[in-house]
Wavefront OBJ file of the C-alpha trace (Angstrom):
o trace
v 29.953 22.114 9.885
v 28.804 21.958 13.502
v 26.790 25.115 13.007
v 25.093 23.516 10.004
v 24.174 20.429 12.055
v 22.742 22.636 14.790
v 20.581 24.433 12.207
v 19.333 21.094 10.794
v 18.489 19.850 14.285
v 16.669 23.078 15.073
v 14.617 22.792 11.866
v 13.659 19.202 12.704
v 12.587 20.172 16.217
v 10.511 23.039 14.849
v 8.828 20.745 12.310
v 8.212 18.164 15.021
v 6.232 20.695 17.050
v 4.265 22.389 14.282
v 0.802 23.130 15.716
v -2.347 22.212 13.849
v -4.267 25.013 12.168
v -7.356 26.209 14.104
v -9.839 24.258 11.955
v -7.643 21.134 11.978
v -7.417 21.450 15.767
v -11.218 21.312 15.952
v -11.399 18.167 13.817
v -9.189 16.172 16.209
v -11.518 16.909 19.126
v -13.741 13.878 19.911
v -16.959 15.868 19.545
v -16.087 17.077 16.031
v -14.288 13.979 14.713
v -14.518 13.992 10.923
v -12.961 12.039 8.056
v -13.065 12.484 4.291
v -13.770 9.388 2.211
v -12.455 9.675 -1.345
v -13.692 7.082 -3.857
v -11.924 6.623 -7.183
v -13.297 4.453 -9.963
v -10.596 3.034 -12.257
v -10.983 1.843 -15.851
v -8.485 -0.998 -15.322
v -7.724 -3.530 -12.616
v -5.806 -1.934 -9.785
v -2.152 -2.802 -9.187
v -1.493 -2.413 -5.431
v 2.291 -2.257 -5.960
v 1.907 0.683 -8.341
v -0.341 2.456 -5.820
v 2.232 1.943 -3.041
v 5.088 3.199 -5.219
v 3.062 6.185 -6.414
v 2.175 7.228 -2.858
v 5.836 6.923 -1.832
v 6.787 9.349 -4.605
v 4.016 11.872 -3.914
v 1.798 11.926 -0.831
v 4.468 10.809 1.639
v 6.582 13.824 0.702
v 3.904 16.051 2.203
v 4.752 16.501 5.906
v 1.216 15.815 7.164
v 1.068 12.423 5.453
v 4.200 11.345 7.300
v 3.227 12.802 10.690
v 0.922 11.812 13.504
v -1.065 14.085 15.803
v 0.125 14.356 19.383
v -1.532 16.273 22.196
v 0.766 18.396 24.360
v 0.208 18.919 28.065
v -1.339 22.334 27.444
v -3.979 20.693 25.221
v -2.509 21.897 21.934
v -2.304 19.356 19.095
v 0.941 19.257 17.077
v 2.231 17.360 14.047
v 5.000 14.915 14.954
v 7.002 13.420 12.026
v 7.278 9.625 12.094
v 8.698 6.911 9.872
v 5.937 5.670 7.576
v 5.711 2.237 6.007
v 3.341 2.911 3.110
v 2.447 -0.779 2.791
v 0.780 -0.574 6.229
v -1.532 2.191 4.987
v -2.455 0.642 1.621
v -5.034 -2.019 2.440
v -5.890 -4.831 0.021
v -8.731 -6.864 1.570
v -8.965 -10.566 0.874
v -12.279 -10.789 -0.957
v -14.415 -13.761 -1.814
v -15.400 -12.626 -5.312
v -17.705 -15.609 -5.904
v -19.985 -14.520 -3.069
v -20.268 -10.892 -4.181
v -23.692 -10.995 -5.841
v -24.131 -7.223 -6.206
v -20.751 -5.431 -6.651
v -22.282 -1.936 -6.450
v -23.976 -2.775 -3.157
v -20.770 -4.376 -1.862
v -18.723 -1.210 -2.580
v -21.437 0.909 -0.974
v -21.429 -1.221 2.188
v -17.622 -1.335 2.281
v -17.382 2.456 1.957
v -20.025 2.983 4.639
v -18.203 0.607 6.975
v -14.823 2.349 6.749
v -16.535 5.760 7.020
v -18.174 4.664 10.284
v -15.082 2.969 11.746
v -13.052 5.276 14.062
v -9.554 6.059 12.853
v -6.377 5.008 14.659
v -5.083 8.378 15.933
v -1.692 6.978 17.000
v -0.303 6.914 13.453
v -0.484 9.093 10.278
v -4.138 9.802 9.639
v -4.728 8.255 6.234
v -5.259 4.928 4.518
v -6.015 3.747 0.985
v -8.091 0.661 0.204
v -7.657 -1.210 -3.088
v -10.629 -3.284 -4.269
v -10.441 -5.170 -7.551
v -14.215 -5.411 -7.796
v -15.890 -4.630 -11.114
v -18.903 -2.336 -10.693
v -21.332 -0.734 -13.134
v -19.079 2.333 -13.436
v -15.536 0.979 -12.941
v -13.369 -2.122 -13.261
v -11.761 -1.524 -9.853
v -12.137 0.939 -6.987
v -9.745 2.809 -4.722
v -11.065 4.263 -1.469
v -9.029 6.800 0.460
v -9.872 7.522 4.088
v -8.248 10.734 5.276
v -8.752 12.536 8.549
v -10.167 16.031 7.972
v -7.271 17.539 9.945
v -5.025 16.732 6.950
v -6.845 19.238 4.769
v -10.168 20.380 3.375
v -11.828 19.257 0.160
v -10.026 21.803 -2.017
v -6.605 20.846 -0.608
v -7.215 17.142 -1.115
v -8.617 17.601 -4.641
v -5.564 19.711 -5.503
v -3.372 16.908 -4.144
v -5.222 14.389 -6.321
v -4.696 16.598 -9.384
v -1.015 17.139 -8.589
v -0.555 13.358 -8.275
v -2.400 12.632 -11.532
v -1.415 12.792 -15.191
v -3.408 13.332 -18.367
v -4.544 10.168 -20.097
v -3.831 11.895 -23.423
v -0.304 12.855 -22.295
v 0.957 10.562 -19.478
v 3.843 12.893 -18.597
v 1.752 16.066 -18.275
v -0.218 17.112 -15.165
v -3.879 18.095 -15.598
v -4.535 21.613 -16.828
v -6.360 24.032 -14.579
v -8.122 27.269 -15.382
v -7.843 30.363 -13.239
v -10.762 32.622 -12.559
v -10.355 35.849 -14.460
v -11.643 39.203 -13.343
v -13.135 41.240 -16.138
v -12.138 44.851 -16.337
v -14.873 47.451 -16.092
v -14.910 49.660 -19.160
v -17.456 52.142 -17.767
v -16.655 55.753 -17.047
v -14.631 56.327 -13.906
v -17.371 58.377 -12.231
v -19.976 55.637 -12.560
v -17.407 53.061 -11.490
v -16.768 54.968 -8.249
v -20.482 55.232 -7.518
v -21.030 51.540 -8.093
v -17.978 50.708 -6.008
v -19.268 52.828 -3.126
v -22.707 51.216 -3.333
v -21.100 47.750 -3.383
v -19.172 48.524 -0.185
v -22.371 49.685 1.542
v -24.147 46.544 0.324
v -21.336 44.290 1.593
v -21.390 45.901 5.041
v -25.182 45.733 5.363
v -25.404 42.144 4.082
v -22.565 40.971 6.334
v -24.147 42.521 9.439
v -27.504 40.960 8.556
v -26.016 37.494 8.065
v -23.960 37.726 11.260
v -27.112 38.675 13.185
v -28.861 35.578 11.768
v -25.848 33.501 12.785
v -26.057 34.877 16.321
v -29.765 33.958 16.476
v -28.916 30.426 15.297
v -26.190 30.130 17.890
v -28.497 31.266 20.681
v -31.830 29.578 20.059
v -33.028 29.421 16.421
v -33.233 25.736 15.488
v -34.512 24.152 12.293
v -38.003 22.680 12.147
v -38.167 19.043 13.154
v -38.404 17.097 9.878
v -37.556 13.506 8.840
v -34.089 14.849 7.903
v -33.310 16.398 11.297
v -31.150 14.498 13.774
v -31.606 14.515 17.521
v -29.150 16.683 19.489
v -26.366 14.881 21.308
v -22.707 13.864 21.288
v -23.194 10.321 20.006
v -20.968 9.018 17.213
v -23.371 8.486 14.333
v -23.125 5.613 11.846
v -22.894 6.632 8.204
v -24.373 5.216 5.034
v -22.547 6.515 1.938
v -24.152 6.336 -1.489
v -23.461 8.098 -4.791
v -25.094 8.703 -8.135
v -23.706 10.043 -11.421
v -25.496 12.808 -13.352
v -24.594 14.745 -16.503
v -22.548 17.925 -16.142
v -23.863 19.004 -19.565
v -27.431 18.951 -18.209
v -26.397 21.188 -15.310
v -24.549 23.555 -17.670
v -27.573 23.775 -19.955
v -29.721 24.927 -17.028
v -26.935 27.287 -15.933
v -26.740 28.933 -19.351
v -30.500 29.152 -19.814
v -31.043 30.702 -16.392
v -27.830 32.806 -16.513
v -26.406 31.592 -13.228
v -23.544 29.506 -11.830
v -23.232 25.728 -11.600
v -23.439 25.918 -7.793
v -26.752 27.797 -8.063
v -28.177 24.960 -10.170
v -26.909 22.299 -7.744
v -28.411 24.134 -4.771
v -31.675 24.628 -6.644
v -31.726 20.934 -7.518
v -31.065 20.127 -3.843
v -33.961 22.336 -2.727
v -36.293 20.684 -5.245
v -35.132 17.177 -4.288
v -35.540 17.804 -0.551
v -39.007 19.283 -1.154
v -39.961 16.219 -3.191
v -38.639 13.846 -0.509
v -40.261 15.660 2.408
v -43.626 15.923 0.599
v -43.812 12.118 0.776
v -42.752 12.004 4.434
v -44.519 14.973 6.004
v -48.070 16.194 6.457
v -49.945 18.070 3.720
v -49.545 21.468 5.385
v -45.775 21.163 5.258
v -45.774 19.956 1.664
v -48.033 22.749 0.374
v -46.260 25.489 2.294
v -49.169 26.278 4.650
v -46.907 25.261 7.532
v -43.656 27.214 7.485
v -40.579 24.985 7.487
v -37.219 26.336 8.602
v -34.629 24.091 6.975
v -31.057 25.317 6.595
v -27.755 23.951 5.509
v -24.203 24.879 6.357
v -22.357 25.502 3.093
v -18.568 25.120 3.021
v -16.767 28.129 1.470
v -13.161 27.991 0.254
v -11.368 31.088 1.605
v -8.264 30.804 -0.595
v -7.758 33.222 -3.453
v -6.206 30.374 -5.472
v -4.718 26.914 -4.995
v -2.302 25.850 -7.728
v -1.361 22.254 -8.401
v 2.097 23.526 -9.398
v 2.706 24.572 -5.785
v 1.892 21.085 -4.493
v 3.924 19.445 -7.267
v 6.954 21.529 -6.254
v 6.312 20.673 -2.606
v 6.350 16.929 -3.377
v 9.277 17.047 -5.828
v 11.530 19.754 -4.371
v 10.432 20.058 -0.750
v 9.270 23.663 -1.198
v 6.511 25.112 0.968
v 2.934 25.988 -0.012
v -0.312 26.803 1.756
v -1.987 23.536 2.696
v -4.595 22.384 5.132
v -8.004 23.616 6.245
v -8.762 27.157 5.165
v -12.512 26.993 4.844
v -15.391 28.909 6.355
v -19.110 28.225 6.514
v -22.265 30.169 5.739
v -25.767 29.223 6.857
v -27.956 28.768 3.804
v -31.780 28.847 4.125
v -33.307 26.172 1.886
v -36.555 26.791 -0.002
v -38.598 23.694 0.877
v -42.112 23.617 -0.532
v -43.986 22.322 -3.576
v -43.648 24.748 -6.511
v -45.700 24.691 -9.709
v -42.729 26.176 -11.578
v -39.629 23.961 -11.087
v -37.355 26.832 -12.120
v -38.379 28.700 -8.975
v -36.044 26.450 -6.975
v -32.981 27.560 -8.950
v -34.127 31.198 -8.939
v -34.396 31.107 -5.150
v -30.992 29.431 -4.887
v -29.354 32.081 -7.096
v -31.016 34.932 -5.187
v -29.774 33.636 -1.834
v -26.294 32.746 -3.113
v -25.866 36.177 -4.717
v -26.369 37.670 -1.266
v -24.012 35.156 0.354
v -21.290 35.832 -2.238
v -20.988 39.495 -1.294
v -21.152 38.756 2.429
v -17.985 38.472 4.531
v -19.782 36.004 6.812
v -17.516 33.005 6.093
v -14.247 34.891 6.581
v -15.423 36.662 9.751
v -16.697 33.418 11.294
v -13.367 31.737 10.494
v -11.549 34.577 12.267
v -14.015 34.459 15.147
v -13.361 30.755 15.758
v -9.603 31.413 15.732
v -9.961 34.199 18.310
v -12.218 32.118 20.563
v -9.761 29.221 20.478
v -6.887 31.533 21.344
v -8.693 33.349 24.163
v -11.113 30.794 25.647
v -9.638 27.483 24.451
v -10.649 24.605 22.205
v -13.637 23.528 24.273
v -15.401 26.878 23.859
v -14.894 26.821 20.098
v -16.032 23.193 19.937
v -19.277 24.023 21.759
v -20.019 26.904 19.371
v -19.387 24.833 16.248
v -21.417 21.887 17.562
v -24.304 24.188 18.431
v -24.389 25.692 14.921
v -24.321 22.265 13.257
v -26.828 20.934 15.788
v -29.299 23.747 15.005
v -29.154 23.191 11.232
v -30.238 20.188 9.155
v -27.481 19.376 6.662
v -24.105 20.278 5.176
v -23.640 21.025 1.480
v -20.429 21.389 -0.489
v -19.157 21.069 -4.045
v -15.652 20.628 -5.412
v -14.491 20.971 -8.994
v -12.588 17.878 -10.085
v -10.501 17.164 -13.209
v -11.836 18.685 -16.444
v -10.146 16.043 -18.580
v -9.575 12.318 -18.181
v -6.658 11.633 -15.851
v -4.832 8.639 -14.425
v -3.595 8.173 -10.869
v -0.331 6.214 -10.683
v -0.957 4.828 -14.212
v -4.577 3.908 -13.443
v -7.047 5.777 -15.732
v -10.009 7.040 -13.716
v -13.674 6.772 -14.705
v -15.006 8.889 -11.834
v -14.028 10.494 -8.531
v -16.225 11.336 -5.594
v -15.827 12.327 -1.964
v -17.810 12.820 1.189
v -17.215 13.796 4.792
v -18.285 11.581 7.660
v -18.768 12.986 11.137
v -20.539 15.715 13.047
v -24.033 15.924 14.544
v -26.019 16.339 11.307
v -27.851 13.385 9.756
v -27.292 14.462 6.132
v -24.176 15.583 4.252
v -24.427 16.295 0.507
v -21.324 16.597 -1.664
v -21.024 17.222 -5.393
v -17.778 16.468 -7.260
v -17.276 16.999 -10.993
v -15.176 14.802 -13.260
v -14.868 15.584 -17.006
v -18.519 15.504 -18.218
v -20.006 14.052 -15.020
v -21.112 15.273 -11.613
v -21.187 12.701 -8.831
v -23.724 13.192 -6.047
v -22.547 11.725 -2.767
v -24.795 11.418 0.260
v -23.567 10.513 3.731
v -26.571 9.898 5.975
v -27.325 8.653 9.446
v -29.430 5.554 8.603
v -31.202 5.721 11.964
v -32.671 9.080 10.871
v -32.829 8.617 7.073
v -33.420 4.899 6.473
v -34.039 5.307 2.716
v -31.123 7.354 1.293
v -31.597 5.837 -2.174
v -35.086 7.353 -2.302
v -33.625 10.742 -1.382
v -30.994 10.361 -4.098
v -33.692 9.387 -6.628
v -35.647 12.521 -5.715
v -32.579 14.706 -6.308
v -31.966 13.159 -9.744
v -35.634 13.334 -10.743
v -35.756 16.977 -9.658
v -32.817 17.755 -11.945
v -34.657 16.102 -14.855
v -37.789 18.153 -14.155
v -35.799 21.399 -13.904
v -33.977 20.495 -17.126
v -37.263 20.027 -19.021
v -38.551 23.339 -17.689
v -35.325 25.073 -18.740
v -35.582 23.547 -22.242
v -39.133 24.868 -22.573
v -37.972 28.283 -21.403
v -35.122 28.219 -23.949
v -37.485 27.289 -26.797
v -39.908 30.039 -25.739
v -37.113 32.627 -25.685
v -36.023 31.578 -29.186
v -39.597 31.938 -30.479
v -39.929 35.393 -28.943
l 1 2 3 4 5 6 7 8 9 10 11 12 13 14 15 16 17 18 19 20 21 22 23 24 25 26 27 28 29 30 31 32 33 34 35 36 37 38 39 40 41 42 43 44 45 46 47 48 49 50 51 52 53 54 55 56 57 58 59 60 61 62 63 64 65 66 67 68 69 70 71 72 73 74 75 76 77 78 79 80 81 82 83 84 85 86 87 88 89 90 91 92 93 94 95 96 97 98 99 100 101 102 103 104 105 106 107 108 109 110 111 112 113 114 115 116 117 118 119 120 121 122 123 124 125 126 127 128 129 130 131 132 133 134 135 136 137 138 139 140 141 142 143 144 145 146 147 148 149 150 151 152 153 154 155 156 157 158 159 160 161 162 163 164 165 166 167 168 169 170 171 172 173 174 175 176 177 178 179 180 181 182 183 184 185 186 187 188 189 190 191 192 193 194 195 196 197 198 199 200 201 202 203 204 205 206 207 208 209 210 211 212 213 214 215 216 217 218 219 220 221 222 223 224 225 226 227 228 229 230 231 232 233 234 235 236 237 238 239 240 241 242 243 244 245 246 247 248 249 250 251 252 253 254 255 256 257 258 259 260 261 262 263 264 265 266 267 268 269 270 271 272 273 274 275 276 277 278 279 280 281 282 283 284 285 286 287 288 289 290 291 292 293 294 295 296 297 298 299 300 301 302 303 304 305 306 307 308 309 310 311 312 313 314 315 316 317 318 319 320 321 322 323 324 325 326 327 328 329 330 331 332 333 334 335 336 337 338 339 340 341 342 343 344 345 346 347 348 349 350 351 352 353 354 355 356 357 358 359 360 361 362 363 364 365 366 367 368 369 370 371 372 373 374 375 376 377 378 379 380 381 382 383 384 385 386 387 388 389 390 391 392 393 394 395 396 397 398 399 400 401 402 403 404 405 406 407 408 409 410 411 412 413 414 415 416 417 418 419 420 421 422 423 424 425 426 427 428 429 430 431 432 433 434 435 436 437 438 439 440 441 442 443 444 445 446 447 448 449 450 451 452 453 454 455 456 457 458 459 460 461 462 463 464 465 466 467 468 469 470 471 472 473 474 475 476 477 478 479 480
């Protein structure tokens, strides 16, 4: 019995000193402070007691949601388990509903305020706000604020799915689809030749992209545009806005152009940024006579797969699964100029992304940051990451959300969206899908981009223009 107690004590001490992963370690550094703001629109009024009880039965069973970050004397950050009173983390503000003239604007301002407010690092790094405010897209809103050290977008979306249930079957978790690899039915000889050529292509592309990364790290900075922030270590305020578009429209373009959804979203982003900058910049920049270097850092999930079953077992049975920040970045050059053919934006996006997909850039850079942290310390890694983000204009990411209508703790959802807040860039663009919708979420520094709604309008209008061009192309192909 005594031996068993010693083992239990040893396990607790080990858990109490679990170090943060390399990427999580970076996010707790003051210069790279970053939070994820998750906004959930509900179809019913929100019951705070049900939210509290649901979190007690799910999120709190994940070690990181019941731990705080503590810095050791050697500078290493570790997770320290603490007793959590969920009621202290679920915030229900006392609202004067009669004075809320514009509910959508109120939610936007509220979200921006909590995104810009520094987090209390002396307790578990999450909170959930419940607002029974009826907006144009929901009857109530839940806003989760989670420190990025808890996990990346894929981890947190998987957690949301594991905590949710189908509206059509309240006892069943959402279904997920795995990516399937198609077998090659060609002759073995040709397969070997193609395989060899692919390896050569991967090596060459990776070396090329790493060389470009090295140039960016050393001196290559984006052109100064109305989207580019000034270098510095200041904590930037954030304005968070979102807009809902049709996933079916994006899929129609995808099918017509024979590409992926992400290619369409990046093409739409390029067209929207070109449209926005053409109104803000001189004629030479708008027409392409003046070359504009405008790049984004694109987040890349490095996991082979993340199953909601693993997280469900972790919350219900205490089993272990891979959780946290396992994400790399690639530097994506954006095609910013006025094009007569709107489809050129999505063609350019697909061409660049095809090259990025075969590159090992994201994985190698992730390993490089780990090695630098281990050999030279956190400060060296922080300076490298800040320099890369400081030399580029924006961050882009997309996360696939639920494919069917789901409820969170018995609250049916009408939409879900997320954004990150932090870092030196003035613009962060996130896309999150939910059933037949895609939600665009912009987090901007309002001192640099004072009119984010105009930027969002330009993105949506660009999608409409690309859609019309794709429809014309589809009709032409049918006639031919």
